[in-house]
KEDOVO-978021 format. One record per residue (C-alpha): residue in one letter; x, y negated, z negated. Coordinates in nm, 4 decimals. Layout:
BEGIN
MARTI   resn          u          v          w
MARTI      A          X          Y          Z
...
This chain:
BEGIN
MARTI   resn          u          v          w
MARTI      I     8.7380     0.8767    19.8641
MARTI      L     8.8556     0.8468    19.5047
MARTI      V     9.2140     0.8050    19.6267
MARTI      A     9.1066     0.5251    19.8656
MARTI      V     8.9251     0.3407    19.5846
MARTI      S     9.2296     0.3806    19.3599
MARTI      I     9.4605     0.2445    19.6297
MARTI      L     9.2261    -0.0483    19.6859
MARTI      A     9.2226    -0.1205    19.3123
MARTI      I     9.6028    -0.1095    19.2890
MARTI      Q     9.6396    -0.3395    19.5897
MARTI      S     9.3904    -0.5867    19.4446
MARTI      L     9.5660    -0.5915    19.1076
MARTI      S     9.9049    -0.6304    19.2730
MARTI      Q     9.7839    -0.9254    19.4802
MARTI      A     9.6314    -1.0917    19.1735
MARTI      Q     9.9636    -1.0528    18.9899
MARTI      R    10.1583    -1.1980    19.2864
MARTI      D     9.9196    -1.4959    19.2973
MARTI      F     9.9651    -1.5541    18.9240
MARTI      D    10.3446    -1.5193    18.9450
MARTI      G    10.3527    -1.7669    19.2337
MARTI      F    10.1473    -2.0186    19.0398
MARTI      V    10.3603    -1.9897    18.7277
MARTI      S    10.6929    -2.0008    18.9091
MARTI      D    10.6014    -2.2715    19.1612
MARTI      E    10.3323    -2.5233    19.0663
MARTI      F    10.3701    -2.4875    18.6912
MARTI      S    10.7481    -2.5205    18.7097
MARTI      R    10.7371    -2.8298    18.9315
MARTI      G    10.4796    -2.9977    18.7098
MARTI      S    10.6883    -2.9254    18.4033
MARTI      L    10.9986    -3.0737    18.5667
MARTI      A    10.8086    -3.3912    18.6606
MARTI      R    10.6872    -3.4287    18.3021
MARTI      D    11.0458    -3.3793    18.1790
MARTI      I    11.1662    -3.6531    18.4148
MARTI      R    10.8970    -3.8907    18.2879
MARTI      A    10.9782    -3.8116    17.9228
MARTI      A    11.3536    -3.8568    17.9725
MARTI      T    11.2930    -4.1800    18.1655
MARTI      S    11.0848    -4.3133    17.8775
MARTI      A    11.3439    -4.2043    17.6204
MARTI      R    11.6182    -4.3795    17.8178
MARTI      A    11.4124    -4.7007    17.8379
MARTI      I    11.3314    -4.6980    17.4673
MARTI      S    11.6934    -4.6400    17.3678
MARTI      A    11.8140    -4.9139    17.6046
MARTI      R    11.5668    -5.1592    17.4535
MARTI      N    11.6626    -5.0523    17.1017
MARTI      L    12.0214    -5.1544    17.1739
MARTI      I    11.9075    -5.5142    17.2064
MARTI      I    11.7553    -5.5280    16.8585
MARTI      L    12.0116    -5.3212    16.6701
MARTI      N    12.3103    -5.4779    16.4961
MARTI      G    12.4782    -5.1934    16.3073
MARTI      A    12.7739    -5.0314    16.4837
MARTI      E    12.6585    -4.6778    16.4000
MARTI      D    12.3049    -4.7468    16.5192
MARTI      I    12.4330    -4.8979    16.8428
MARTI      K    12.6616    -4.6008    16.8999
MARTI      A    12.3772    -4.3548    16.8352
MARTI      E    12.1440    -4.5352    17.0775
MARTI      S    12.4197    -4.5541    17.3398
MARTI      V    12.4619    -4.1782    17.3145
MARTI      A    12.0836    -4.1334    17.3345
MARTI      V    12.0637    -4.3482    17.6485
MARTI      Q    12.3354    -4.1481    17.8205
MARTI      A    12.1811    -3.8147    17.7166
MARTI      A    11.8420    -3.9224    17.8503
MARTI      H    12.0006    -4.0529    18.1704
MARTI      D    12.1840    -3.7237    18.2214
MARTI      R    11.8607    -3.5325    18.1586
MARTI      V    11.6767    -3.7397    18.4200
MARTI      Q    11.9505    -3.6663    18.6728
MARTI      E    11.9600    -3.2955    18.5912
MARTI      R    11.5801    -3.2492    18.5989
MARTI      L    11.5455    -3.4523    18.9201
MARTI      A    11.8120    -3.2401    19.0919
MARTI      L    11.6380    -2.9244    18.9718
MARTI      L    11.3001    -3.0514    19.0942
MARTI      K    11.4477    -3.1306    19.4362
MARTI      T    11.5945    -2.7795    19.4576
MARTI      T    11.2697    -2.6216    19.3405
MARTI      V    11.0655    -2.8117    19.5987
MARTI      A    11.3168    -2.7305    19.8737
MARTI      N    11.2904    -2.3588    19.7933
MARTI      A    10.9141    -2.3453    19.7347
MARTI      K    10.6546    -2.2282    19.9820
MARTI      D    10.3428    -2.4294    20.0516
MARTI      V    10.4677    -2.7693    19.9318
MARTI      S    10.2425    -3.0402    20.0737
MARTI      S    10.3739    -3.3414    20.2609
MARTI      E    10.2126    -3.5564    19.9903
MARTI      E    10.4165    -3.3810    19.7232
MARTI      R    10.7365    -3.4197    19.9237
MARTI      A    10.6631    -3.7916    19.9746
MARTI      L    10.6044    -3.8401    19.6006
MARTI      L    10.9301    -3.6634    19.5200
MARTI      E    11.1144    -3.8913    19.7632
MARTI      K    10.9492    -4.1911    19.5975
MARTI      I    11.0567    -4.0714    19.2518
MARTI      E    11.4105    -4.0162    19.3736
MARTI      K    11.4268    -4.3603    19.5390
MARTI      L    11.2914    -4.5332    19.2278
MARTI      E    11.5327    -4.3463    19.0010
MARTI      H    11.8260    -4.4493    19.2217
MARTI      Q    11.7131    -4.8085    19.1735
MARTI      Y    11.6132    -4.7891    18.8080
MARTI      G    11.8959    -4.5742    18.6648
MARTI      P    12.1753    -4.8243    18.7357
MARTI      V    11.9596    -5.1090    18.6021
MARTI      A    11.9025    -4.9228    18.2744
MARTI      L    12.2745    -4.8494    18.2397
MARTI      A    12.3611    -5.2125    18.3207
MARTI      I    12.1279    -5.3250    18.0410
MARTI      V    12.3054    -5.0870    17.8051
MARTI      A    12.6432    -5.2265    17.9096
MARTI      K    12.5247    -5.5834    17.8498
MARTI      A    12.3594    -5.5014    17.5179
MARTI      T    12.6670    -5.3190    17.3855
MARTI      S    12.9036    -5.5968    17.4938
MARTI      G    12.7116    -5.8682    17.3097
MARTI      Q    12.5253    -6.0069    17.6119
MARTI      K    12.1832    -5.9451    17.4618
MARTI      D    12.0165    -6.2468    17.6260
MARTI      A    12.1352    -6.1302    17.9674
MARTI      A    12.0108    -5.7786    17.8862
MARTI      I    11.6676    -5.9143    17.7894
MARTI      L    11.6501    -6.1130    18.1118
MARTI      Q    11.7388    -5.8048    18.3161
MARTI      I    11.4752    -5.6014    18.1317
MARTI      N    11.2096    -5.8558    18.2202
MARTI      E    11.3158    -5.9184    18.5788
MARTI      Q    11.4296    -5.5765    18.6991
MARTI      C    11.3871    -5.3011    18.4456
MARTI      Q    11.0214    -5.3317    18.3533
MARTI      P    10.8831    -5.3459    18.7105
MARTI      L    11.0955    -5.0480    18.8214
MARTI      L    11.0167    -4.8527    18.5061
MARTI      K    10.6424    -4.8965    18.5592
MARTI      Q    10.6759    -4.7763    18.9172
MARTI      L    10.8879    -4.4759    18.8190
MARTI      I    10.6545    -4.3741    18.5367
MARTI      G    10.3593    -4.4217    18.7711
MARTI      A    10.5181    -4.2048    19.0420
MARTI      T    10.6012    -3.9213    18.8009
MARTI      T    10.2493    -3.9385    18.6580
MARTI      E    10.1015    -3.9263    19.0086
MARTI      Y    10.3243    -3.6286    19.0911
MARTI      S    10.2135    -3.4446    18.7771
MARTI      K     9.8480    -3.5108    18.8596
MARTI      L     9.8990    -3.3825    19.2139
MARTI      I    10.0528    -3.0623    19.0804
MARTI      A     9.7733    -3.0216    18.8247
MARTI      T     9.5131    -3.0621    19.0987
MARTI      A     9.6933    -2.8129    19.3225
MARTI      G     9.7173    -2.5724    19.0284
MARTI      G     9.3462    -2.6099    18.9583
MARTI      N     9.2693    -2.5386    19.3226
MARTI      E     9.4957    -2.2324    19.3136
MARTI      I     9.3250    -2.1037    18.9997
MARTI      K     8.9843    -2.1503    19.1641
MARTI      R     9.1028    -1.9760    19.4823
MARTI      S     9.2445    -1.6869    19.2808
MARTI      G     8.9212    -1.6615    19.0806
MARTI      D     8.7152    -1.6501    19.3995
MARTI      K     8.9466    -1.3858    19.5438
MARTI      F     8.9236    -1.1833    19.2222
MARTI      R     8.5429    -1.1897    19.2287
MARTI      S     8.5440    -1.0818    19.5931
MARTI      N     8.7853    -0.7954    19.5220
MARTI      R     8.5862    -0.6918    19.2154
MARTI      F     8.2675    -0.6765    19.4224
MARTI      L     8.4493    -0.4694    19.6856
MARTI      L     8.5774    -0.2280    19.4190
MARTI      V     8.2354    -0.1936    19.2555
MARTI      A     8.0716    -0.1365    19.5947
MARTI      S     8.3402     0.1182    19.6881
MARTI      S     8.2955     0.2975    19.3565
MARTI      I     7.9184     0.3132    19.3984
MARTI      A     7.9607     0.4354    19.7564
MARTI      S     8.2050     0.7018    19.6336
MARTI      V     7.9583     0.8224    19.3720
MARTI      V     7.6728     0.8323    19.6247
MARTI      I     7.8862     1.0175    19.8802
MARTI      S     8.0025     1.2627    19.6115
MARTI      I     7.6420     1.3331    19.5106
MARTI      L     7.5394     1.3798    19.8738
MARTI      L     7.8311     1.6157    19.9389
MARTI      A     7.7562     1.8126    19.6228
MARTI      T     7.3937     1.8766    19.7277
């Protein structure tokens, strides 16, 4: 009886650890990648806009490098998120649709941001400002909104997973306590 209770306890602990590992490696990782994409998108937009107001050659060069670094980070994190989602279990259709939306918006917004940089660095600041107002800002708002929505979806899914794991833990704990009490009662009965 004691061996059976011990095996049950080990199985319960192992399952709890697998649930935790799955949460950390899946939902947490995807949420973190989405936040990285949003942060890099914002950094790229800020640096692109800064190019319009800067006049010093060194400042312009530094912001140009910052724009490209942020752009590269968006591309790298988006590719990693796509791979992570493709390899993950239990990804909802809503999450997949949001990822497709983010990817579509980035494919539209990225070239616009780089075109603004090209105009700003070649002295066409008025044209860059016009493109910011007409194309960049609407796409940027949509992209930021989509990454925020994705992050919220992941946070909600993570909260649901934590609740489910907590419920499962309480159920397993009750089963272990009941098994332990039953073992003690059976041991007392067998001893008498």
